[in-house]
C-alpha positions in Angstrom: 144.2 133.1 169.4 142.5 134.9 166.9 139.3 136.7 168.0 136.2 135.1 166.4 133.7 137.6 166.3 135.2 140.1 163.7 135.7 137.2 161.5 132.3 136.1 162.0 130.8 139.3 161.1 132.6 139.2 158.3 131.6 136.3 157.0 127.7 137.1 157.9 128.3 140.5 156.1 129.5 138.5 152.7 126.7 136.2 153.0 124.1 139.0 153.1 125.7 140.9 150.2 126.1 137.4 148.1 122.5 137.0 148.8 121.6 140.5 148.2 123.5 140.2 144.6 122.2 137.0 144.0 118.2 138.4 144.7 119.3 141.5 142.3 120.4 139.2 139.4 117.4 136.7 139.8 115.1 139.9 139.4 116.9 141.2 136.5 117.0 137.3 134.9 113.2 136.7 135.6 111.2 138.3 133.4 108.2 140.7 134.8 104.8 139.0 135.3 101.9 139.2 133.2 98.2 140.2 133.7 97.2 137.3 131.7 94.9 134.2 133.1 96.5 130.8 133.6 94.7 129.5 130.5 96.0 132.4 128.1 99.5 131.6 129.8 99.5 128.0 129.0 98.5 128.6 125.7 100.9 131.0 125.0 103.6 129.3 126.3 102.9 125.5 125.3 101.8 126.0 122.3 105.5 127.2 120.8 106.4 123.6 121.0 103.4 122.0 119.8 99.5 121.9 119.8 97.8 123.1 123.0 97.1 119.9 125.2 93.9 120.5 127.2 93.9 119.8 131.1 90.8 117.3 130.6 93.1 114.9 128.5 94.9 113.5 131.6 94.4 113.0 135.2 95.9 115.1 137.9 98.3 112.2 138.6 100.0 112.4 135.0 100.1 116.0 135.3 102.1 116.0 138.4 104.6 114.2 136.2 104.1 116.3 132.9 104.2 120.1 134.4 107.8 119.6 136.2 109.1 118.7 132.8 107.3 121.5 130.8 108.8 123.9 133.2 112.1 122.5 133.0 112.0 123.9 129.2 111.1 127.0 130.3 113.7 127.7 133.1 111.7 126.7 135.9 113.5 124.7 138.3 113.0 123.3 141.9 115.3 125.7 144.1 115.7 128.1 141.1 118.8 126.2 140.0 119.1 124.1 137.0 120.2 120.5 137.8 122.9 118.6 136.0 120.9 115.5 136.1 118.9 116.9 132.9 122.2 116.2 131.1 123.6 112.7 130.5 127.6 112.3 131.0 128.0 110.8 127.7 128.1 112.9 124.5 124.3 113.0 124.1 124.5 115.6 127.3 126.6 117.8 125.8 124.3 118.0 122.8 121.6 119.3 124.6 123.3 121.4 126.3 124.7 123.3 123.5 121.2 123.3 121.8 119.8 125.3 124.5 117.1 122.9 125.5 116.9 123.8 129.1 117.6 127.5 129.9 119.8 128.7 132.7 117.4 131.5 133.4 113.6 131.7 133.8 111.7 132.5 130.2 108.4 133.8 132.6 108.1 134.8 136.1 107.4 132.8 138.7 104.0 134.0 139.2 103.0 132.9 135.8 104.4 129.5 135.9 102.2 129.3 139.0 99.5 130.4 137.2 100.1 127.5 134.4 100.5 125.2 136.7 97.3 125.8 138.9 95.2 126.0 135.7 96.1 122.6 135.0 95.7 120.7 138.3 92.2 122.7 138.9 90.7 121.5 135.4 92.6 117.9 135.2 90.1 115.1 136.2 90.8 112.9 139.1 90.9 109.9 136.5 90.1 109.0 133.4 88.6 105.4 132.7 90.3 103.3 130.1 88.4 103.1 126.7 85.9 99.9 126.7 85.6 97.6 123.1 82.1 97.9 122.0 82.4 94.5 120.2 84.5 91.7 121.0 87.7 91.2 118.6 86.9 87.7 116.4 89.5 85.0 116.8 91.2 83.1 114.1 93.0 83.9 111.0 90.8 82.4 108.0 94.1 82.8 105.8 96.8 82.6 107.9 98.7 79.9 109.1 100.9 80.4 112.5 104.4 79.2 112.7 107.4 79.9 114.8 110.7 79.1 114.8 112.7 76.8 117.0 115.7 79.3 117.3 115.4 82.5 119.5 117.3 85.2 121.3 116.0 85.0 124.8 115.1 87.1 126.3 113.7 88.6 122.7 115.0 92.2 122.4 114.2 92.3 118.4 114.7 95.6 117.1 114.1 94.7 113.5 112.8 92.2 111.1 112.9 91.8 107.3 111.1 89.2 104.8 113.9 88.3 102.1 112.7 88.0 98.4 112.8 84.5 96.4 112.5 82.2 99.3 115.6 83.1 101.2 114.0 83.6 104.4 113.8 86.4 107.5 116.4 88.4 108.7 116.0 89.9 112.2 118.3 91.7 114.7 118.7 91.6 118.5 120.1 93.8 120.8 121.3 93.3 124.1 123.5 96.2 125.4 126.9 95.1 124.1 125.6 91.8 122.4 124.1 92.9 119.2 123.2 90.4 116.7 122.0 89.6 113.0 120.4 86.5 112.6 119.3 85.0 109.2 116.9 82.4 108.9 116.3 79.8 106.2 112.9 79.6 104.5 111.9 76.7 107.0 112.9 79.1 109.8 115.6 77.3 110.8 119.2 79.2 111.7 121.1 80.0 108.6 123.8 81.9 110.5 124.2 84.9 112.8 126.6 87.5 112.9 127.8 89.9 115.8 127.6 93.5 115.4 128.9 96.5 117.1 126.0 98.6 116.8 122.3 97.7 117.0 120.2 97.3 113.9 117.1 98.7 113.3 116.6 98.8 109.5 117.9 96.7 106.5 117.9 97.5 102.6 119.5 95.6 100.2 119.8 96.7 96.2 121.3 94.5 94.0 124.9 95.5 95.2 125.0 96.2 98.7 123.3 95.5 102.1 122.4 98.8 104.1 122.2 98.5 107.8 121.3 101.2 109.7 122.4 101.1 113.3 122.0 103.2 116.4 124.7 102.8 118.6 124.4 100.6 121.9 120.9 99.9 122.4 117.5 101.6 121.1 116.8 103.9 123.9 116.5 107.5 123.9 119.8 109.3 123.4 121.0 112.6 121.9 124.9 110.9 121.0 125.6 110.9 117.5 126.4 107.1 117.7 123.8 106.1 114.7 125.4 105.3 111.4 124.6 103.5 107.9 127.1 100.7 107.4 127.5 98.8 103.8 127.9 95.3 103.9 128.4 92.4 100.9 127.9 89.0 100.4 131.0 86.6 100.9 131.7 85.2 98.2 131.2 81.4 97.9 130.2 81.5 101.9 127.4 82.3 104.1 126.6 85.4 105.4 128.1 89.5 104.9 131.1 91.1 105.4 131.7 95.0 106.6 132.7 97.0 103.7 132.4 100.6 105.3 130.5 103.4 107.3 128.3 104.9 104.3 127.2 108.2 106.8 128.4 108.3 110.4 127.4 110.2 113.2 123.6 109.8 113.0 121.1 110.8 115.8 119.7 108.0 116.7 118.0 107.0 113.7 115.2 104.7 113.3 114.2 104.5 109.9 115.5 104.8 106.2 114.0 105.4 103.2 116.0 105.1 100.2 115.1 106.8 96.4 116.4 109.2 93.8 115.8 112.2 94.9 117.3 114.4 92.4 117.2 112.1 89.6 121.1 111.7 88.5 120.6 107.9 88.6 121.6 107.3 92.3 120.0 106.2 95.0 119.9 109.0 97.8 119.0 108.4 101.3 116.3 109.9 103.4 117.2 109.6 107.4 114.8 109.9 110.5 117.2 110.6 113.1 114.7 110.3 115.6 117.3 111.4 118.7 115.7 112.5 121.8 115.4 116.3 122.9 117.5 116.8 119.7 117.6 115.0 116.1 116.7 116.0 112.4 115.6 115.0 109.4 117.9 114.8 107.0 118.7 113.4 103.3 121.8 112.7 101.6 122.7 113.0 98.3 124.4 110.2 96.5 127.4 111.6 94.7 128.0 108.5 92.9 131.5 107.7 94.2 130.3 106.0 97.5 130.0 109.1 99.3 127.2 111.1 100.6 126.5 114.9 101.0 124.1 115.9 104.1 120.7 117.9 103.0 119.0 119.0 106.5 115.0 118.9 106.0 114.0 119.8 109.3 116.3 120.7 112.8 113.8 119.0 115.1 113.6 115.3 116.8 111.1 112.9 116.1 111.2 111.7 112.5 110.0 108.2 112.8 108.7 107.5 109.3 108.8 108.2 106.0 107.6 107.7 102.0 109.1 108.7 99.0 106.4 109.3 96.6 105.7 111.9 93.6 102.8 113.3 95.4 101.8 116.2 92.7 102.4 114.4 89.7 105.3 116.8 88.3 107.5 113.6 87.8 109.7 114.5 90.5 109.7 112.3 93.8 108.3 114.2 97.0 109.2 113.4 100.9 106.4 112.4 103.1 106.9 112.3 106.9 106.0 111.4 110.1 107.2 113.5 113.2 106.6 112.3 116.7 108.2 114.0 119.8 106.2 116.7 120.8 105.6 118.6 117.2 103.6 115.7 116.1 102.5 115.7 112.7 102.9 114.7 108.9 104.8 116.9 106.7 105.2 116.8 102.9 108.5 118.1 101.3 107.7 119.0 97.9 110.7 118.7 95.2 111.7 121.4 93.8 114.6 120.1 91.7 118.3 121.0 91.9 117.9 119.1 95.3 115.9 121.7 97.0 112.4 121.0 99.1 109.4 123.2 100.0 108.0 121.7 103.6 104.2 121.6 104.0 102.2 120.7 107.1 99.5 118.0 106.1 98.2 116.8 109.6 98.8 118.0 113.1 98.5 115.6 116.1 98.4 116.3 119.8 102.0 115.4 121.6 99.9 112.6 123.7 99.7 110.7 120.5 102.5 108.9 120.4 102.7 108.8 116.8 104.6 106.0 115.2 103.9 105.2 111.5 102.5 106.2 108.0 101.8 104.5 104.8 100.6 105.5 101.2 97.5 103.6 100.2 94.7 104.4 97.7 91.7 103.3 99.6 88.9 104.9 97.9 90.3 104.0 94.3 89.8 107.7 93.1 93.8 107.7 92.0 95.0 109.5 95.0 97.2 108.5 97.8 95.3 108.3 101.0 97.4 108.4 104.5 97.6 105.5 106.6 98.7 106.8 110.4 99.1 104.8 113.4 99.6 106.1 116.7 100.0 104.8 120.2 103.5 104.9 121.8 102.7 105.1 125.8 106.3 104.5 127.0 106.8 108.4 128.2 105.3 110.0 131.1 101.6 109.3 130.4 101.5 105.5 130.3 97.8 105.4 130.4 95.4 103.7 127.9 94.1 106.6 125.7 90.9 106.0 123.6 92.4 108.0 120.3 95.5 105.5 119.9 94.7 102.9 117.1 94.5 103.4 112.8 93.3 106.2 111.0 92.8 106.7 107.4 92.7 110.2 106.0 91.5 110.6 102.6 92.9 113.1 100.0 91.2 115.4 97.6 94.1 114.9 95.2 95.4 118.8 96.0 97.6 117.7 99.4 94.4 118.2 101.5 93.5 115.4 104.0 90.0 114.3 105.9 89.9 111.5 108.5 87.5 109.1 107.1 88.2 106.0 109.4 89.4 105.6 112.9 89.9 102.0 114.8 90.5 102.2 118.4 93.6 100.1 119.1 95.4 100.7 122.4 99.0 101.1 122.1 99.1 100.6 118.1 102.6 100.8 117.0 102.7 100.0 112.9 100.3 98.8 110.7 101.0 97.7 107.0 98.0 97.9 104.2 98.1 95.0 101.4 95.5 93.3 99.8 95.9 90.0 101.8 93.4 87.9 100.9 93.5 88.9 97.1 89.8 89.9 96.7 90.8 93.5 95.1 90.8 95.7 98.0 93.0 96.7 100.8 93.3 94.7 104.2 95.3 96.2 107.1 97.7 94.1 109.6 98.8 95.8 112.7 100.6 95.4 116.1 100.4 96.7 119.3 103.1 97.4 122.0 101.3 98.7 124.5 98.0 96.9 124.4 95.1 96.5 127.2 97.0 92.9 128.0 94.7 92.6 131.2 91.6 93.1 129.6 92.0 92.6 125.6 95.5 90.9 125.3 94.6 89.8 121.6 94.8 93.7 120.9 98.8 93.0 120.4 97.9 91.6 116.8 94.9 93.0 114.8 93.8 91.9 111.1 91.3 94.3 109.3 89.5 92.7 106.9 88.2 95.4 104.2 84.6 94.7 103.9 84.1 97.7 101.5 83.6 101.6 101.7 86.0 101.9 104.8 84.4 99.1 107.0 86.7 96.2 108.4 86.0 93.0 110.4 88.9 93.0 113.2 90.3 89.5 113.9 93.5 88.2 115.9 95.0 85.0 116.6 95.1 82.4 119.4 99.1 82.5 119.9 99.1 86.6 119.7 99.9 86.9 123.1 103.2 84.4 122.7 105.6 87.8 122.3 105.5 91.6 122.9 105.3 92.8 119.2 107.5 95.5 118.3 108.4 95.4 114.6 106.9 93.9 111.9 107.0 93.2 108.0 105.2 91.9 105.3 106.4 90.1 102.1 106.2 87.2 100.1 108.4 84.8 102.0 107.7 81.5 100.3 107.3 83.1 96.5 103.4 81.9 96.2 102.0 85.1 95.0 100.4 86.2 98.4 101.8 88.4 101.5 103.0 86.6 104.7 103.4 88.6 107.7 106.3 88.6 110.3 106.5 89.8 114.0 109.1 90.5 116.2 109.0 90.4 120.2 111.1 93.2 122.4 110.4 92.1 126.3 112.8 94.4 128.0 109.6 96.6 129.0 107.4 94.5 130.7 103.5 95.1 131.3 102.9 97.5 133.4 101.4 96.4 136.5 101.4 92.8 134.9 99.4 90.5 136.8 98.8 88.1 133.4 101.8 86.1 133.7 102.9 87.1 130.4 105.8 88.7 131.0 107.7 85.9 132.6 106.3 83.5 129.4 108.2 85.7 127.3 111.4 86.2 129.4 111.8 82.1 129.3 109.9 81.1 126.2 109.0 83.5 124.3 110.1 83.8 120.6 112.2 86.1 118.7 110.0 86.5 116.0 106.9 84.3 114.5 105.8 84.0 110.9 101.8 84.3 109.9 102.1 82.1 106.5 99.6 83.5 104.2 97.6 80.4 102.7 95.5 82.0 100.1 97.5 80.4 97.4 
C-alpha cells in the first residue's frame, strides 16, 4: 500500500499555495480602500446609477434587502464569488452577463462597502408610518354608470384594454402562461369573439389598414430575453376577427408601450418602442421604410422606458418625443427632433428610484398654450413594498421653454395610471386614475379615483362603491357609445394578491372578479 503521509503533505502544500495565490489575486483585483466616510462613498457610488436615496426614506428592514442587491452591482458578493443565481437560465441570463451588470471582481474595497452599509443602517429609521389621508374620499360618481360584462377570464390576468371607436365595443388581453387570449366585447359588453395568441398582448393600435399588436413573450413579468414583438394583423374579410399577417418588428426587450407618428415627416408612420426590459432594456424608434419594414434607431440604452408621447415641444413643426423612464434612473426626457432622423436628449425631470414611475400625459391645465406634464408614480412590486407618501399624481406646469415646475400633487398609494380628459364637459380638465397598490386595509376606495377639476388646480376626489371588484392595472378612456362624452374602462390583474390581505378581496377576485368593467359617462 502506498504511504499516505507524503500524499497528504503534497495536497496540504498545494492547498496552501492555491490559497496564497487566490489571496494575491483578490488583493490585485480589489481596489484600495479610500479615506472617505460612509456618506461620501454612498453618494459617489450610488449616484452613478440613479438619484441618491437618503437612508431616512426606508426602514432598516428594507435596507437589509436593498443593500445586498446594490452590492451585487459593485461586485460585492457573499462569499466573494459571483453566484450563478443572478442569471436566468434562459436567454435573459446571457443578455445580463454580456451587459456586465454584475462584475466578476469588486469595483471597491470591501472596507469601503462596509462603511456604506453601516452608514445606511445607522441612519435608517426602525419603521416608517404609512401615509394618513387628511380627508375622506367622496363616494359616488355623479356622471358615470357602473357596468360589468357577464364574460370574464377567471382569474383575471388582464394585460391590455382598449375602447374601440364608432360603437365597436372593447378589446382586452388576458395572459395565463401558455394561454394568451385577445377578447373583443360588443357595445353591449357581450363577447363578440376571442382569439388565442402565442405571446402576451400588452398594447393595441389600429390605423385605417392594419392592427398592430405589441406582445412581450410568455407573460408580463421581468425578463431580459428579447421575446417581444410588434405583430401585424388584418381584418378577416366577411368574418369576425383578425388574421395574423407577419411580425413587423421582432426581438423586442420586454416592450410595455408603443406610440406611433411620422417622426421624419416622409408620409409613413414610425414607431417609438418603450422596451422596458429588466436589468437591460432600451428606448428605440423604428423608421418605417414605406415597404413594410422598419429600421431601428436607438435613443437610450437603459432599461425602464415605460410611457411616451409624440408632440411638437418647441413649435418648430417637427414632432418630438417625451419619454418617462423608470427602473433606477427615473425621469422625464425630451428627445428634440433635429431633422434627418436625429434627436437631441434633454432631461426635463428627475425622480427617486423609489418613486416607481408609471405614466405620463401632456395637457394644458392652466390654459397658457403650453403642454404641462401629468406624472404618475406608485409601482410597489420590487424590494420596497411599503406605502409611500410621495406616490401619486403630479402636475408639472411648463414655462414654454421646456422647464417644468411642480404645481399639484395628489397622494395616491400605489398609483399606476391617470388619464386626463374633460369628463364632465364643463371646459376644464379632470383626471381619472387607478392604483394597483392601494392601501386596501384602510382605504380600498383608492383603487380608482376621479379628480373633478374645480379650477386653479384644485380637485375634489371621488370613487365608486364597486371600485374593489377587481385589482385595476390597466385603463383606457374614449367615447365607447359615440354620444360625445368620454367613458372609462378598467382591467383587472389578480396574479398578485394584496400583501398580508385580511380583507377577503383577493379570494373574491380569484373566484368572481371581472376581467374588465366600464364606467359609462352619462353627461350626454
